[in-house]
N, CA, C and O atoms as a CHARMM CRD file, in Angstrom:
* protein
*
  396
    1    1 MET  N     99.30500  89.33900  72.27100 PROA 1      0.00000
    2    1 MET  CA   100.89700  89.74600  72.33900 PROA 1      0.00000
    3    1 MET  C    102.06800  88.70200  73.44300 PROA 1      0.00000
    4    1 MET  O    102.01000  88.14100  74.53700 PROA 1      0.00000
    5    2 SER  N    102.62700  88.81500  72.82300 PROA 2      0.00000
    6    2 SER  CA   103.97100  88.08800  73.07000 PROA 2      0.00000
    7    2 SER  C    104.36800  87.85200  74.82300 PROA 2      0.00000
    8    2 SER  O    103.62600  88.33600  75.67700 PROA 2      0.00000
    9    3 ILE  N    105.77700  86.95300  75.25400 PROA 3      0.00000
   10    3 ILE  CA   105.63100  87.99200  76.46100 PROA 3      0.00000
   11    3 ILE  C    106.89400  88.40200  76.37900 PROA 3      0.00000
   12    3 ILE  O    107.52500  88.07500  77.38400 PROA 3      0.00000
   13    4 GLU  N    107.45200  88.92000  75.67700 PROA 4      0.00000
   14    4 GLU  CA   108.72700  89.48000  75.73700 PROA 4      0.00000
   15    4 GLU  C    108.99600  91.40600  75.28100 PROA 4      0.00000
   16    4 GLU  O    109.94400  92.18700  75.19200 PROA 4      0.00000
   17    5 ILE  N    107.24900  91.42900  75.07300 PROA 5      0.00000
   18    5 ILE  CA   106.91600  93.23300  74.70500 PROA 5      0.00000
   19    5 ILE  C    105.31700  92.82100  75.92100 PROA 5      0.00000
   20    5 ILE  O    104.13100  92.74800  75.59900 PROA 5      0.00000
   21    6 VAL  N    105.72100  92.70200  76.78500 PROA 6      0.00000
   22    6 VAL  CA   104.23000  92.57900  77.88800 PROA 6      0.00000
   23    6 VAL  C    105.29100  94.06600  78.43100 PROA 6      0.00000
   24    6 VAL  O    106.51800  94.13700  78.36100 PROA 6      0.00000
   25    7 PRO  N    104.14400  95.32000  79.05500 PROA 7      0.00000
   26    7 PRO  CA   105.73900  95.72800  79.58200 PROA 7      0.00000
   27    7 PRO  C    105.29600  95.27900  80.94600 PROA 7      0.00000
   28    7 PRO  O    104.21100  94.81900  81.30000 PROA 7      0.00000
   29    8 ASP  N    106.63400  95.57500  81.77600 PROA 8      0.00000
   30    8 ASP  CA   106.95100  95.44500  83.93300 PROA 8      0.00000
   31    8 ASP  C    106.04200  95.92600  83.77000 PROA 8      0.00000
   32    8 ASP  O    105.92800  95.44000  82.64400 PROA 8      0.00000
   33    9 TRP  N    104.82300  96.74400  83.90400 PROA 9      0.00000
   34    9 TRP  CA   104.20800  96.57900  84.53400 PROA 9      0.00000
   35    9 TRP  C    102.88700  95.85300  84.19500 PROA 9      0.00000
   36    9 TRP  O    103.01900  94.98300  85.05600 PROA 9      0.00000
   37   10 ILE  N    102.12100  95.65000  83.80800 PROA 10     0.00000
   38   10 ILE  CA   101.54800  94.42700  83.62100 PROA 10     0.00000
   39   10 ILE  C    102.20200  93.34400  84.02500 PROA 10     0.00000
   40   10 ILE  O    101.81000  92.66500  84.97400 PROA 10     0.00000
   41   11 ALA  N    103.18900  93.10100  83.38900 PROA 11     0.00000
   42   11 ALA  CA   103.62700  91.31400  83.90100 PROA 11     0.00000
   43   11 ALA  C    103.75200  91.08700  85.12400 PROA 11     0.00000
   44   11 ALA  O    103.85600  89.95900  85.60600 PROA 11     0.00000
   45   12 ASN  N    103.76000  93.15800  86.35600 PROA 12     0.00000
   46   12 ASN  CA   103.47700  92.44000  87.44400 PROA 12     0.00000
   47   12 ASN  C    102.29500  92.41400  88.17700 PROA 12     0.00000
   48   12 ASN  O    102.39600  91.97100  89.32200 PROA 12     0.00000
   49   13 LEU  N    101.02700  92.83700  87.74000 PROA 13     0.00000
   50   13 LEU  CA   100.23600  92.36400  88.20700 PROA 13     0.00000
   51   13 LEU  C     99.92300  90.99400  87.95400 PROA 13     0.00000
   52   13 LEU  O    100.28500  90.11600  87.17200 PROA 13     0.00000
   53   14 GLU  N     98.68800  91.20000  89.40600 PROA 14     0.00000
   54   14 GLU  CA    98.71600  90.06200  89.70700 PROA 14     0.00000
   55   14 GLU  C     97.02400  88.95300  87.60900 PROA 14     0.00000
   56   14 GLU  O     96.96400  89.35400  86.44700 PROA 14     0.00000
   57   15 ASP  N     96.49600  88.16800  88.03700 PROA 15     0.00000
   58   15 ASP  CA    95.54100  87.31700  87.53600 PROA 15     0.00000
   59   15 ASP  C     94.79000  87.80700  88.44500 PROA 15     0.00000
   60   15 ASP  O     94.95600  86.93900  89.30300 PROA 15     0.00000
   61   16 GLU  N     94.19700  88.43100  88.83400 PROA 16     0.00000
   62   16 GLU  CA    92.49000  89.16700  89.24000 PROA 16     0.00000
   63   16 GLU  C     93.28900  90.42400  89.13700 PROA 16     0.00000
   64   16 GLU  O     92.43700  91.25800  89.44500 PROA 16     0.00000
   65   17 ASP  N     94.25000  91.00400  88.92800 PROA 17     0.00000
   66   17 ASP  CA    93.82000  92.35600  88.43200 PROA 17     0.00000
   67   17 ASP  C     94.21500  93.11500  87.27900 PROA 17     0.00000
   68   17 ASP  O     94.49900  94.29000  87.04500 PROA 17     0.00000
   69   18 ILE  N     94.11500  91.79800  86.49700 PROA 18     0.00000
   70   18 ILE  CA    94.28300  91.33100  84.49900 PROA 18     0.00000
   71   18 ILE  C     92.63100  91.77800  84.27700 PROA 18     0.00000
   72   18 ILE  O     91.98300  92.59200  83.61900 PROA 18     0.00000
   73   19 ALA  N     92.44600  90.89100  85.08900 PROA 19     0.00000
   74   19 ALA  CA    90.36100  90.61800  84.49600 PROA 19     0.00000
   75   19 ALA  C     89.48200  92.10000  85.49400 PROA 19     0.00000
   76   19 ALA  O     88.43100  92.53500  85.02200 PROA 19     0.00000
   77   20 PHE  N     89.99800  92.67100  86.70300 PROA 20     0.00000
   78   20 PHE  CA    89.47600  93.80800  87.10200 PROA 20     0.00000
   79   20 PHE  C     89.86600  95.42100  85.08100 PROA 20     0.00000
   80   20 PHE  O     89.08800  96.04900  84.36300 PROA 20     0.00000
   81   21 ILE  N     91.35700  95.29400  85.12600 PROA 21     0.00000
   82   21 ILE  CA    91.10200  96.37700  84.76200 PROA 21     0.00000
   83   21 ILE  C     90.12800  95.91100  83.15700 PROA 21     0.00000
   84   21 ILE  O     89.21900  96.60800  82.70600 PROA 21     0.00000
   85   22 LYS  N     90.64000  94.53800  82.50500 PROA 22     0.00000
   86   22 LYS  CA    89.74100  94.15300  81.48200 PROA 22     0.00000
   87   22 LYS  C     88.52000  94.41400  81.69100 PROA 22     0.00000
   88   22 LYS  O     88.13300  95.02400  80.69500 PROA 22     0.00000
   89   23 LYS  N     87.17800  94.23000  82.86800 PROA 23     0.00000
   90   23 LYS  CA    86.47300  95.02300  83.27400 PROA 23     0.00000
   91   23 LYS  C     85.61600  96.05600  83.15500 PROA 23     0.00000
   92   23 LYS  O     84.48500  96.31900  82.74600 PROA 23     0.00000
   93   24 PHE  N     86.94700  96.74700  83.86600 PROA 24     0.00000
   94   24 PHE  CA    86.97400  98.13200  83.68000 PROA 24     0.00000
   95   24 PHE  C     86.45700  99.07200  82.21800 PROA 24     0.00000
   96   24 PHE  O     85.34000  99.50800  81.93700 PROA 24     0.00000
   97   25 LEU  N     87.66600  99.15400  81.52300 PROA 25     0.00000
   98   25 LEU  CA    87.47700  98.87300  80.27400 PROA 25     0.00000
   99   25 LEU  C     86.37600  98.83000  79.62100 PROA 25     0.00000
  100   25 LEU  O     86.01200  99.79000  78.94200 PROA 25     0.00000
  101   26 GLN  N     85.46700  97.38800  79.75100 PROA 26     0.00000
  102   26 GLN  CA    84.57600  96.84700  78.93700 PROA 26     0.00000
  103   26 GLN  C     83.33400  97.72700  79.22700 PROA 26     0.00000
  104   26 GLN  O     82.35700  97.59400  78.49100 PROA 26     0.00000
  105   27 SER  N     83.29100  98.97900  80.65900 PROA 27     0.00000
  106   27 SER  CA    81.98200  99.16100  80.92100 PROA 27     0.00000
  107   27 SER  C     82.52900 100.89100  81.61600 PROA 27     0.00000
  108   27 SER  O     82.09100 101.76000  82.36900 PROA 27     0.00000
  109   28 SER  N     84.06100 100.54000  80.54400 PROA 28     0.00000
  110   28 SER  CA    83.69900 102.29700  79.55200 PROA 28     0.00000
  111   28 SER  C     84.27400 103.06000  81.52800 PROA 28     0.00000
  112   28 SER  O     83.88200 104.09600  82.06300 PROA 28     0.00000
  113   29 GLY  N     84.87200 102.42500  81.85500 PROA 29     0.00000
  114   29 GLY  CA    85.06800 102.99600  83.38300 PROA 29     0.00000
  115   29 GLY  C     84.54300 103.95300  84.46100 PROA 29     0.00000
  116   29 GLY  O     84.78400 104.89200  85.21900 PROA 29     0.00000
  117   30 SER  N     83.35100 102.75200  83.84200 PROA 30     0.00000
  118   30 SER  CA    82.14600 103.34400  85.21400 PROA 30     0.00000
  119   30 SER  C     82.64900 102.07000  86.80100 PROA 30     0.00000
  120   30 SER  O     82.93000 100.91300  87.11400 PROA 30     0.00000
  121   31 LEU  N     82.40000 103.75300  87.38300 PROA 31     0.00000
  122   31 LEU  CA    82.65800 102.86000  88.82200 PROA 31     0.00000
  123   31 LEU  C     81.62300 102.30500  89.07600 PROA 31     0.00000
  124   31 LEU  O     81.46300 101.46800  89.96300 PROA 31     0.00000
  125   32 LYS  N     80.54100 102.84900  88.07300 PROA 32     0.00000
  126   32 LYS  CA    78.81100 102.66200  89.34100 PROA 32     0.00000
  127   32 LYS  C     78.89000 100.85600  88.51900 PROA 32     0.00000
  128   32 LYS  O     78.43500  99.81700  88.99800 PROA 32     0.00000
  129   33 GLU  N     79.62000 101.04100  87.19700 PROA 33     0.00000
  130   33 GLU  CA    79.41200  99.28700  86.67400 PROA 33     0.00000
  131   33 GLU  C     80.02800  99.02100  87.37400 PROA 33     0.00000
  132   33 GLU  O     79.23700  98.82500  88.29700 PROA 33     0.00000
  133   34 MET  N     80.93400  98.82700  87.73700 PROA 34     0.00000
  134   34 MET  CA    82.35800  98.25600  87.90000 PROA 34     0.00000
  135   34 MET  C     81.52300  97.31400  90.24600 PROA 34     0.00000
  136   34 MET  O     81.68200  96.34400  90.98700 PROA 34     0.00000
  137   35 ALA  N     80.77900  98.58300  90.15400 PROA 35     0.00000
  138   35 ALA  CA    80.04700  97.90500  91.62500 PROA 35     0.00000
  139   35 ALA  C     79.36200  97.03400  91.64100 PROA 35     0.00000
  140   35 ALA  O     79.35100  96.15700  92.50500 PROA 35     0.00000
  141   36 ARG  N     78.24000  97.15600  90.11600 PROA 36     0.00000
  142   36 ARG  CA    77.01600  96.28100  89.85300 PROA 36     0.00000
  143   36 ARG  C     78.14500  94.73200  90.56900 PROA 36     0.00000
  144   36 ARG  O     78.10500  93.91200  91.48600 PROA 36     0.00000
  145   37 LEU  N     79.41300  95.28300  88.90300 PROA 37     0.00000
  146   37 LEU  CA    79.00900  93.40600  88.23900 PROA 37     0.00000
  147   37 LEU  C     79.89300  92.28800  89.36300 PROA 37     0.00000
  148   37 LEU  O     79.92700  91.06400  89.24500 PROA 37     0.00000
  149   38 TYR  N     80.54000  93.07900  90.40600 PROA 38     0.00000
  150   38 TYR  CA    81.43100  92.69200  91.24700 PROA 38     0.00000
  151   38 TYR  C     80.50400  92.60900  92.71300 PROA 38     0.00000
  152   38 TYR  O     80.79500  91.74600  93.54100 PROA 38     0.00000
  153   39 GLY  N     79.22700  93.69300  92.99600 PROA 39     0.00000
  154   39 GLY  CA    77.75300  93.72300  93.63600 PROA 39     0.00000
  155   39 GLY  C     79.42000  93.49600  95.05800 PROA 39     0.00000
  156   39 GLY  O     79.90300  92.39900  95.34000 PROA 39     0.00000
  157   40 VAL  N     79.72000  94.34600  95.42800 PROA 40     0.00000
  158   40 VAL  CA    80.03400  95.76600  95.84800 PROA 40     0.00000
  159   40 VAL  C     80.41900  96.90400  95.76000 PROA 40     0.00000
  160   40 VAL  O     80.74600  97.11200  94.59200 PROA 40     0.00000
  161   41 THR  N     80.60400  98.06200  96.59100 PROA 41     0.00000
  162   41 THR  CA    79.90500  99.25300  96.91100 PROA 41     0.00000
  163   41 THR  C     81.17200  99.96600  96.00200 PROA 41     0.00000
  164   41 THR  O     82.15000  99.40900  95.50300 PROA 41     0.00000
  165   42 TYR  N     80.59000 102.11300  95.96500 PROA 42     0.00000
  166   42 TYR  CA    81.36800 102.66300  94.79900 PROA 42     0.00000
  167   42 TYR  C     82.81300 102.77300  95.38700 PROA 42     0.00000
  168   42 TYR  O     83.86000 102.65900  94.74900 PROA 42     0.00000
  169   43 PRO  N     82.67700 103.00800  96.67400 PROA 43     0.00000
  170   43 PRO  CA    84.22600 102.89300  97.48100 PROA 43     0.00000
  171   43 PRO  C     84.91400 102.26200  97.35400 PROA 43     0.00000
  172   43 PRO  O     86.11400 102.40000  97.12000 PROA 43     0.00000
  173   44 THR  N     83.86700 100.82700  97.56900 PROA 44     0.00000
  174   44 THR  CA    84.75800  99.45700  97.47100 PROA 44     0.00000
  175   44 THR  C     85.59300  99.78000  96.60600 PROA 44     0.00000
  176   44 THR  O     86.76600 100.11900  96.76300 PROA 44     0.00000
  177   45 VAL  N     84.39600  99.57700  94.74500 PROA 45     0.00000
  178   45 VAL  CA    85.66700  99.38300  94.06600 PROA 45     0.00000
  179   45 VAL  C     86.68600 100.82400  94.02700 PROA 45     0.00000
  180   45 VAL  O     87.84000 100.67400  93.62700 PROA 45     0.00000
  181   46 ARG  N     86.31000 101.93600  94.37000 PROA 46     0.00000
  182   46 ARG  CA    87.07800 102.88400  94.37600 PROA 46     0.00000
  183   46 ARG  C     88.10100 103.20900  95.12700 PROA 46     0.00000
  184   46 ARG  O     88.75600 104.25000  95.18200 PROA 46     0.00000
  185   47 LEU  N     88.23200 101.50800  96.11600 PROA 47     0.00000
  186   47 LEU  CA    90.06800 101.60300  96.43700 PROA 47     0.00000
  187   47 LEU  C     90.74300 100.69800  96.33500 PROA 47     0.00000
  188   47 LEU  O     91.91500 100.46400  96.63000 PROA 47     0.00000
  189   48 ARG  N     89.20300  99.64100  95.46700 PROA 48     0.00000
  190   48 ARG  CA    90.64200  98.42200  94.27100 PROA 48     0.00000
  191   48 ARG  C     91.05700  99.11800  93.19000 PROA 48     0.00000
  192   48 ARG  O     92.18800  98.74700  92.87600 PROA 48     0.00000
  193   49 LEU  N     90.52900 100.18100  92.30400 PROA 49     0.00000
  194   49 LEU  CA    91.10600 100.88900  91.72800 PROA 49     0.00000
  195   49 LEU  C     92.70600 102.00000  92.04800 PROA 49     0.00000
  196   49 LEU  O     93.63700 102.43200  91.36800 PROA 49     0.00000
  197   50 ASP  N     92.19800 102.07200  93.66500 PROA 50     0.00000
  198   50 ASP  CA    93.47600 102.61900  93.73800 PROA 50     0.00000
  199   50 ASP  C     94.67900 102.10300  94.26200 PROA 50     0.00000
  200   50 ASP  O     95.79000 102.63300  94.29200 PROA 50     0.00000
  201   51 LYS  N     94.35100 101.11800  94.62700 PROA 51     0.00000
  202   51 LYS  CA    94.93200  99.84400  94.60700 PROA 51     0.00000
  203   51 LYS  C     96.40000  99.60000  93.49800 PROA 51     0.00000
  204   51 LYS  O     97.62200  99.66000  93.37100 PROA 51     0.00000
  205   52 LEU  N     94.72800  99.20400  92.72600 PROA 52     0.00000
  206   52 LEU  CA    95.93900  99.15000  91.77500 PROA 52     0.00000
  207   52 LEU  C     96.88800  99.74000  90.82200 PROA 52     0.00000
  208   52 LEU  O     97.95900  99.33300  90.37000 PROA 52     0.00000
  209   53 ILE  N     95.86900 101.33300  90.55300 PROA 53     0.00000
  210   53 ILE  CA    96.61400 102.47600  89.56500 PROA 53     0.00000
  211   53 ILE  C     98.01000 102.87200  91.24100 PROA 53     0.00000
  212   53 ILE  O     98.71000 103.87100  91.07700 PROA 53     0.00000
  213   54 GLN  N     98.28200 101.83800  92.96400 PROA 54     0.00000
  214   54 GLN  CA    99.23300 102.18800  93.76300 PROA 54     0.00000
  215   54 GLN  C    100.88400 101.28000  93.25000 PROA 54     0.00000
  216   54 GLN  O    102.04700 101.61800  93.46600 PROA 54     0.00000
  217   55 LYS  N    100.25700  99.91000  92.43000 PROA 55     0.00000
  218   55 LYS  CA   101.29700  98.44300  91.86900 PROA 55     0.00000
  219   55 LYS  C    101.68100  99.37600  90.84600 PROA 55     0.00000
  220   55 LYS  O    102.82900  99.72900  90.57400 PROA 55     0.00000
  221   56 ILE  N    100.63700  99.72900  90.32100 PROA 56     0.00000
  222   56 ILE  CA   101.74000 100.20900  88.85400 PROA 56     0.00000
  223   56 ILE  C    102.28200 101.29400  88.82400 PROA 56     0.00000
  224   56 ILE  O    103.04800 101.51900  87.88700 PROA 56     0.00000
  225   57 GLN  N    102.08800 102.16400  89.69400 PROA 57     0.00000
  226   57 GLN  CA   102.92300 103.33400  89.71100 PROA 57     0.00000
  227   57 GLN  C    104.32900 102.96000  90.37600 PROA 57     0.00000
  228   57 GLN  O    105.48000 103.33600  90.15400 PROA 57     0.00000
  229   58 ILE  N    103.54900 101.72900  91.62000 PROA 58     0.00000
  230   58 ILE  CA   105.70400 100.80000  92.14100 PROA 58     0.00000
  231   58 ILE  C    106.64200 100.77400  90.87200 PROA 58     0.00000
  232   58 ILE  O    107.83000 101.05500  90.70900 PROA 58     0.00000
  233   59 SER  N    105.31800 100.18300  89.77100 PROA 59     0.00000
  234   59 SER  CA   106.93500  99.52600  89.41300 PROA 59     0.00000
  235   59 SER  C    107.43100 100.33400  88.01000 PROA 59     0.00000
  236   59 SER  O    108.25700  99.74200  87.31600 PROA 59     0.00000
  237   60 GLU  N    107.06300 101.36900  87.66400 PROA 60     0.00000
  238   60 GLU  CA   107.12100 102.64700  87.76100 PROA 60     0.00000
  239   60 GLU  C    108.73900 102.54400  87.73200 PROA 60     0.00000
  240   60 GLU  O    109.67100 102.12700  87.04500 PROA 60     0.00000
  241   61 GLU  N    108.35000 103.40500  89.30600 PROA 61     0.00000
  242   61 GLU  CA   108.89800 103.30600  90.01300 PROA 61     0.00000
  243   61 GLU  C    109.91100 103.12100  90.56400 PROA 61     0.00000
  244   61 GLU  O    110.68500 103.87100  91.16000 PROA 61     0.00000
  245   62 THR  N    109.90400 102.20200  90.38000 PROA 62     0.00000
  246   62 THR  CA   111.56500 100.99000  90.51000 PROA 62     0.00000
  247   62 THR  C    111.53500  99.74400  89.94400 PROA 62     0.00000
  248   62 THR  O    111.47700  98.52700  90.12200 PROA 62     0.00000
  249   63 ALA  N    111.63500 101.03900  88.84700 PROA 63     0.00000
  250   63 ALA  CA   112.46500  99.04800  87.22000 PROA 63     0.00000
  251   63 ALA  C    113.22700  98.84000  87.51800 PROA 63     0.00000
  252   63 ALA  O    113.32000  97.64400  87.24100 PROA 63     0.00000
  253   64 ALA  N    114.63000  99.31000  88.29700 PROA 64     0.00000
  254   64 ALA  CA   115.66800 100.13100  88.06300 PROA 64     0.00000
  255   64 ALA  C    115.79200  99.30300  89.87800 PROA 64     0.00000
  256   64 ALA  O    116.87100  98.90300  90.31600 PROA 64     0.00000
  257   65 GLU  N    114.58900  99.21400  90.59700 PROA 65     0.00000
  258   65 GLU  CA   115.56700  98.63300  91.97700 PROA 65     0.00000
  259   65 GLU  C    114.19800  97.42700  92.03500 PROA 65     0.00000
  260   65 GLU  O    113.03000  97.67100  92.33700 PROA 65     0.00000
  261   66 PRO  N    114.89400  95.88700  91.57900 PROA 66     0.00000
  262   66 PRO  CA   113.73400  95.45700  90.92700 PROA 66     0.00000
  263   66 PRO  C    113.55700  94.71100  92.45600 PROA 66     0.00000
  264   66 PRO  O    112.40300  94.34200  92.67400 PROA 66     0.00000
  265   67 TYR  N    114.52200  94.44800  93.51600 PROA 67     0.00000
  266   67 TYR  CA   113.88200  94.33100  95.03900 PROA 67     0.00000
  267   67 TYR  C    112.71400  94.97700  95.86700 PROA 67     0.00000
  268   67 TYR  O    112.11200  94.54000  96.84800 PROA 67     0.00000
  269   68 ILE  N    112.58200  96.14100  95.17500 PROA 68     0.00000
  270   68 ILE  CA   112.41000  97.57200  96.44900 PROA 68     0.00000
  271   68 ILE  C    110.76700  97.87800  95.29700 PROA 68     0.00000
  272   68 ILE  O    109.66900  98.43400  95.30200 PROA 68     0.00000
  273   69 GLY  N    111.31200  97.37500  94.79500 PROA 69     0.00000
  274   69 GLY  CA   109.07700  96.35700  93.38300 PROA 69     0.00000
  275   69 GLY  C    108.80000  95.54200  94.02400 PROA 69     0.00000
  276   69 GLY  O    107.63300  95.67700  94.39300 PROA 69     0.00000
  277   70 LEU  N    109.34600  94.52700  94.47200 PROA 70     0.00000
  278   70 LEU  CA   109.24500  94.05600  95.14400 PROA 70     0.00000
  279   70 LEU  C    108.13400  93.70100  96.83400 PROA 70     0.00000
  280   70 LEU  O    106.98900  93.45100  97.21000 PROA 70     0.00000
  281   71 ILE  N    109.60900  93.93700  97.34100 PROA 71     0.00000
  282   71 ILE  CA   108.65700  94.51400  98.59700 PROA 71     0.00000
  283   71 ILE  C    107.82300  96.05200  98.47000 PROA 71     0.00000
  284   71 ILE  O    107.13200  96.53400  99.36800 PROA 71     0.00000
  285   72 LYS  N    107.95300  96.36500  97.78900 PROA 72     0.00000
  286   72 LYS  CA   106.35600  97.22900  98.07300 PROA 72     0.00000
  287   72 LYS  C    104.96400  96.59000  96.99600 PROA 72     0.00000
  288   72 LYS  O    103.82700  96.90500  97.34700 PROA 72     0.00000
  289   73 ARG  N    105.10100  95.88300  95.97100 PROA 73     0.00000
  290   73 ARG  CA   104.52400  95.62500  95.56100 PROA 73     0.00000
  291   73 ARG  C    103.70300  94.63600  96.32900 PROA 73     0.00000
  292   73 ARG  O    102.54400  94.36600  96.01700 PROA 73     0.00000
  293   74 LEU  N    104.50300  93.96800  97.60400 PROA 74     0.00000
  294   74 LEU  CA   103.81100  92.90800  99.03400 PROA 74     0.00000
  295   74 LEU  C    103.77400  93.48600 100.03000 PROA 74     0.00000
  296   74 LEU  O    103.06500  92.85600 100.81500 PROA 74     0.00000
  297   75 ALA  N    104.05900  94.14600 100.35200 PROA 75     0.00000
  298   75 ALA  CA   102.82500  95.90900 100.76100 PROA 75     0.00000
  299   75 ALA  C    101.74500  96.48800 100.38900 PROA 75     0.00000
  300   75 ALA  O    100.98100  96.85600 101.28200 PROA 75     0.00000
  301   76 VAL  N    101.42400  96.69900  99.15400 PROA 76     0.00000
  302   76 VAL  CA   100.53100  96.98100  98.87400 PROA 76     0.00000
  303   76 VAL  C     99.25700  95.66000  98.43500 PROA 76     0.00000
  304   76 VAL  O     98.08300  95.52700  98.09100 PROA 76     0.00000
  305   77 ASN  N    100.21100  95.07200  98.67600 PROA 77     0.00000
  306   77 ASN  CA    98.83200  93.93500  98.30400 PROA 77     0.00000
  307   77 ASN  C     98.49500  93.22100  98.98200 PROA 77     0.00000
  308   77 ASN  O     97.86500  92.18300  98.78000 PROA 77     0.00000
  309   78 GLU  N     99.33700  94.23600 101.07300 PROA 78     0.00000
  310   78 GLU  CA    98.60900  93.44800 102.08400 PROA 78     0.00000
  311   78 GLU  C     99.75600  92.12300 102.35500 PROA 78     0.00000
  312   78 GLU  O     99.51500  91.51600 103.39900 PROA 78     0.00000
  313   79 LYS  N    100.84800  91.64900 101.63700 PROA 79     0.00000
  314   79 LYS  CA   101.09500  90.48600 102.23000 PROA 79     0.00000
  315   79 LYS  C    102.50800  90.69000 103.25600 PROA 79     0.00000
  316   79 LYS  O    103.14700  89.75400 103.73600 PROA 79     0.00000
  317   80 LEU  N    102.71800  91.73200 103.39400 PROA 80     0.00000
  318   80 LEU  CA   103.73900  92.72400 104.75900 PROA 80     0.00000
  319   80 LEU  C    103.39000  94.07100 104.90400 PROA 80     0.00000
  320   80 LEU  O    103.59400  95.01500 104.14100 PROA 80     0.00000
  321   81 ASP  N    102.80200  94.02300 106.05700 PROA 81     0.00000
  322   81 ASP  CA   102.97700  94.92100 106.25800 PROA 81     0.00000
  323   81 ASP  C    103.96200  96.41700 106.01700 PROA 81     0.00000
  324   81 ASP  O    104.99600  96.33300 105.35400 PROA 81     0.00000
  325   82 PHE  N    103.56600  97.62400 106.56100 PROA 82     0.00000
  326   82 PHE  CA   104.04500  99.13900 105.86300 PROA 82     0.00000
  327   82 PHE  C    105.29100  99.49400 106.53900 PROA 82     0.00000
  328   82 PHE  O    106.15700 100.26100 106.11700 PROA 82     0.00000
  329   83 ASP  N    105.27500  98.55100 108.13800 PROA 83     0.00000
  330   83 ASP  CA   106.12500  99.04700 108.69600 PROA 83     0.00000
  331   83 ASP  C    107.27500  98.48200 108.37300 PROA 83     0.00000
  332   83 ASP  O    108.14500  99.17600 107.84700 PROA 83     0.00000
  333   84 THR  N    107.45000  97.37500 108.58000 PROA 84     0.00000
  334   84 THR  CA   108.10100  96.10500 108.53900 PROA 84     0.00000
  335   84 THR  C    108.82900  96.46100 106.48900 PROA 84     0.00000
  336   84 THR  O    110.03700  96.51600 106.26100 PROA 84     0.00000
  337   85 ALA  N    107.74900  96.63500 105.36900 PROA 85     0.00000
  338   85 ALA  CA   108.81300  97.15700 104.92300 PROA 85     0.00000
  339   85 ALA  C    108.50400  98.18500 104.88600 PROA 85     0.00000
  340   85 ALA  O    107.32200  98.48300 105.06000 PROA 85     0.00000
  341   86 LYS  N    109.42900  99.08100 104.65000 PROA 86     0.00000
  342   86 LYS  CA   109.93500 100.36400 105.75500 PROA 86     0.00000
  343   86 LYS  C    111.38700  99.89200 105.61300 PROA 86     0.00000
  344   86 LYS  O    112.21900  99.93600 104.70600 PROA 86     0.00000
  345   87 ILE  N    111.36300  99.44000 106.82600 PROA 87     0.00000
  346   87 ILE  CA   112.41200  98.53200 108.09400 PROA 87     0.00000
  347   87 ILE  C    113.96600  98.25200 106.63000 PROA 87     0.00000
  348   87 ILE  O    115.12300  98.66900 106.69500 PROA 87     0.00000
  349   88 LEU  N    113.08800  97.16300 105.15100 PROA 88     0.00000
  350   88 LEU  CA   113.77200  95.51400 104.50300 PROA 88     0.00000
  351   88 LEU  C    114.03700  97.43500 103.83200 PROA 88     0.00000
  352   88 LEU  O    114.93300  97.91400 104.52800 PROA 88     0.00000
  353   89 ILE  N    113.81000  97.91200 103.36000 PROA 89     0.00000
  354   89 ILE  CA   113.97100  98.50800 101.96300 PROA 89     0.00000
  355   89 ILE  C    115.19500  99.99400 102.87800 PROA 89     0.00000
  356   89 ILE  O    116.30900 100.20400 102.39700 PROA 89     0.00000
  357   90 ALA  N    114.95800 100.37800 103.47400 PROA 90     0.00000
  358   90 ALA  CA   115.43500 100.86300 104.28300 PROA 90     0.00000
  359   90 ALA  C    117.26700 100.31200 104.13000 PROA 90     0.00000
  360   90 ALA  O    118.29100 100.70500 103.57100 PROA 90     0.00000
  361   91 GLU  N    116.75600  99.01300 105.15600 PROA 91     0.00000
  362   91 GLU  CA   118.42300  98.07800 105.54600 PROA 91     0.00000
  363   91 GLU  C    118.66400  97.42200 104.28400 PROA 91     0.00000
  364   91 GLU  O    119.64500  96.68000 104.31800 PROA 91     0.00000
  365   92 TYR  N    118.14300  97.47000 103.33800 PROA 92     0.00000
  366   92 TYR  CA   118.34000  97.31600 101.25900 PROA 92     0.00000
  367   92 TYR  C    119.86400  98.18700 100.92000 PROA 92     0.00000
  368   92 TYR  O    121.04200  97.83300 100.86400 PROA 92     0.00000
  369   93 LYS  N    119.08400  99.60000 100.72100 PROA 93     0.00000
  370   93 LYS  CA   119.65600 100.49900 101.10800 PROA 93     0.00000
  371   93 LYS  C    121.62100 101.09400 101.41800 PROA 93     0.00000
  372   93 LYS  O    122.65500 101.60300 100.98600 PROA 93     0.00000
  373   94 LYS  N    120.85300 100.45300 102.53400 PROA 94     0.00000
  374   94 LYS  CA   122.22500 101.14800 103.85600 PROA 94     0.00000
  375   94 LYS  C    122.64100  99.86400 103.41500 PROA 94     0.00000
  376   94 LYS  O    123.85900  99.78500 103.57400 PROA 94     0.00000
  377   95 GLN  N    122.21700  98.93300 102.98200 PROA 95     0.00000
  378   95 GLN  CA   123.39600  97.43300 102.80400 PROA 95     0.00000
  379   95 GLN  C    123.97800  98.28900 101.56800 PROA 95     0.00000
  380   95 GLN  O    125.09400  98.79200 101.70500 PROA 95     0.00000
  381   96 LYS  N    123.18200  98.49500 100.22600 PROA 96     0.00000
  382   96 LYS  CA   124.34700  99.32300  99.35600 PROA 96     0.00000
  383   96 LYS  C    124.43800 100.44500  99.24600 PROA 96     0.00000
  384   96 LYS  O    124.40500 100.89400  98.10000 PROA 96     0.00000
  385   97 GLY  N    124.60600 101.46100 100.49300 PROA 97     0.00000
  386   97 GLY  CA   124.97400 102.87800 100.13000 PROA 97     0.00000
  387   97 GLY  C    124.71400 103.67900 100.00300 PROA 97     0.00000
  388   97 GLY  O    125.11800 104.84100 100.04800 PROA 97     0.00000
  389   98 VAL  N    123.72700 103.00400  99.75600 PROA 98     0.00000
  390   98 VAL  CA   122.21200 104.44200  98.86700 PROA 98     0.00000
  391   98 VAL  C    122.38100 105.49800 100.53500 PROA 98     0.00000
  392   98 VAL  O    123.17400 106.43200 100.41300 PROA 98     0.00000
  393   99 LEU  N    121.81200 105.38700 101.72800 PROA 99     0.00000
  394   99 LEU  CA   121.90900 105.92800 102.87100 PROA 99     0.00000
  395   99 LEU  C    122.60400 106.91800 103.10700 PROA 99     0.00000
  396   99 LEU  O    122.64600 107.38600 104.24500 PROA 99     0.00000
């Protein structure tokens, strides 16, 4: 697949997220199998999948606002705390006159 036709939600994922999706598909979506492959518990895999779902949803929801998408992705990836993310987004919207 050429880079021009890769959907934004895929392009916004990190390499480890893509690897997780590949293993998930190869294991027929079995979270139990994923836990075995990664050597972690089922709830840990479920949490990882939930975070991945959040990343995809954020990418879809914020396509028109890339800055907001970036801030939300940083928060989901735990590179920015949620309180700071909320403040940055609120200030951004205030500057744009959205609020």
